[in-house]
C-alpha positions as CSV (number, residue, x, y, z in Angstrom):
1,E,-21.8,-15.9,19.2
2,V,-20.5,-16.4,15.7
3,Q,-18.0,-19.2,15.3
4,L,-16.1,-20.3,12.2
5,Q,-14.0,-23.3,13.1
6,A,-11.6,-24.6,10.5
7,S,-10.2,-28.2,10.6
8,G,-8.5,-30.8,8.5
9,G,-5.0,-29.4,8.3
10,G,-1.9,-31.4,8.9
11,L,1.5,-32.3,7.5
12,V,1.5,-33.6,4.0
13,Q,4.2,-34.3,1.4
14,P,4.5,-32.3,-1.8
15,G,2.0,-33.6,-4.3
16,G,-0.4,-34.8,-1.5
17,S,-3.9,-33.8,-0.8
18,L,-5.9,-32.4,2.2
19,R,-9.5,-31.5,2.6
20,L,-10.3,-28.6,4.9
21,S,-13.6,-28.0,6.6
22,C,-15.1,-24.9,8.2
23,A,-18.0,-25.4,10.6
24,A,-20.1,-22.2,10.9
25,S,-22.5,-21.4,13.7
26,G,-24.2,-18.3,15.1
27,L,-24.9,-16.8,11.6
28,T,-27.3,-17.5,8.8
29,F,-24.6,-19.4,6.8
30,S,-26.6,-19.6,3.6
31,T,-26.8,-15.8,3.2
32,Y,-23.0,-15.3,3.3
33,P,-20.6,-15.5,0.5
34,M,-17.6,-17.4,2.0
35,R,-13.9,-17.4,1.4
36,W,-10.7,-19.1,2.4
37,V,-7.7,-17.1,3.2
38,R,-4.2,-18.2,4.4
39,Q,-1.2,-16.7,6.1
40,S,2.1,-18.2,5.3
41,P,5.2,-17.7,7.5
42,G,6.4,-14.1,7.2
43,K,3.8,-13.1,4.8
44,R,0.5,-11.1,4.8
45,I,-2.8,-12.8,4.8
46,E,-3.6,-14.0,1.2
47,W,-7.0,-14.6,-0.3
48,V,-7.2,-18.2,-1.6
49,S,-10.8,-18.8,-2.9
50,G,-14.3,-17.6,-2.7
51,I,-17.8,-19.0,-3.2
52,S,-21.2,-17.5,-3.7
53,T,-24.1,-18.0,-1.3
54,R,-25.6,-20.9,-3.3
55,G,-22.2,-22.3,-4.3
56,D,-22.8,-21.8,-8.0
57,S,-20.0,-19.3,-8.5
58,T,-16.4,-19.9,-7.3
59,T,-13.2,-17.9,-7.7
60,Y,-9.6,-18.8,-7.0
61,A,-6.2,-17.1,-6.7
62,D,-4.0,-17.8,-9.6
63,S,-1.6,-19.7,-7.3
64,V,-4.1,-22.4,-6.5
65,K,-6.3,-22.5,-9.6
66,G,-6.6,-26.0,-11.0
67,R,-5.4,-27.5,-7.7
68,F,-7.9,-26.4,-5.1
69,T,-11.7,-26.7,-5.1
70,I,-14.0,-24.7,-2.8
71,S,-17.5,-26.0,-2.0
72,R,-20.2,-25.6,0.6
73,D,-23.1,-27.5,2.2
74,N,-25.7,-25.0,3.3
75,A,-27.8,-27.7,4.9
76,K,-24.9,-28.5,7.2
77,N,-23.4,-25.0,7.6
78,V,-20.0,-26.2,6.4
79,L,-17.5,-24.8,3.9
80,Y,-14.9,-27.0,2.3
81,L,-11.6,-26.6,0.5
82,Q,-10.2,-29.6,-1.3
83,M,-6.5,-29.1,-1.9
84,N,-4.7,-31.4,-4.4
85,N,-1.1,-31.4,-5.7
86,L,0.0,-29.4,-2.7
87,R,3.3,-27.5,-2.8
88,P,5.6,-26.3,-0.1
89,E,4.5,-22.7,-0.8
90,D,0.9,-23.7,0.2
91,T,2.2,-24.0,3.8
92,G,0.4,-21.7,6.2
93,V,-2.6,-21.3,8.5
94,Y,-5.9,-21.5,6.6
95,Y,-8.9,-19.6,7.8
96,C,-12.5,-19.4,6.6
97,A,-14.1,-16.0,6.5
98,A,-17.6,-14.5,6.1
99,G,-17.7,-10.8,5.5
100,A,-15.5,-9.2,8.2
101,L,-15.6,-12.4,10.3
102,R,-12.7,-14.8,10.4
103,G,-12.5,-17.8,12.5
104,Q,-9.8,-20.0,14.0
105,G,-7.5,-21.4,11.5
106,T,-6.0,-24.8,10.8
107,Q,-2.3,-25.3,10.1
108,V,-1.3,-26.8,6.7
109,T,2.4,-27.9,6.3
110,V,3.7,-29.2,3.0
111,S,7.1,-30.7,3.4
112,S,9.1,-33.8,2.5
């Protein structure tokens, strides 16, 4: 059974930081390009960032460029998202995804 379990979310003030993790199991993690997506209240799911299989190529949505950093550890089967200078509009449920697979998300709330 494939599992993609995101964690690390929480409540943070504007300007704060969080580091999300996604533990993958049941798939050959190192062969999948990975991505983070999010769903904000009342909005459609939005692509946030992607990373190549070896981690040597990364892409970001314009809304998070310069603030978020995606990375992966293929030895540990873990995907990360370092989020700095968080804004209220970053609030939402964050999911990691591999191909058509999307795991359980983690809630991020940015509020003062």
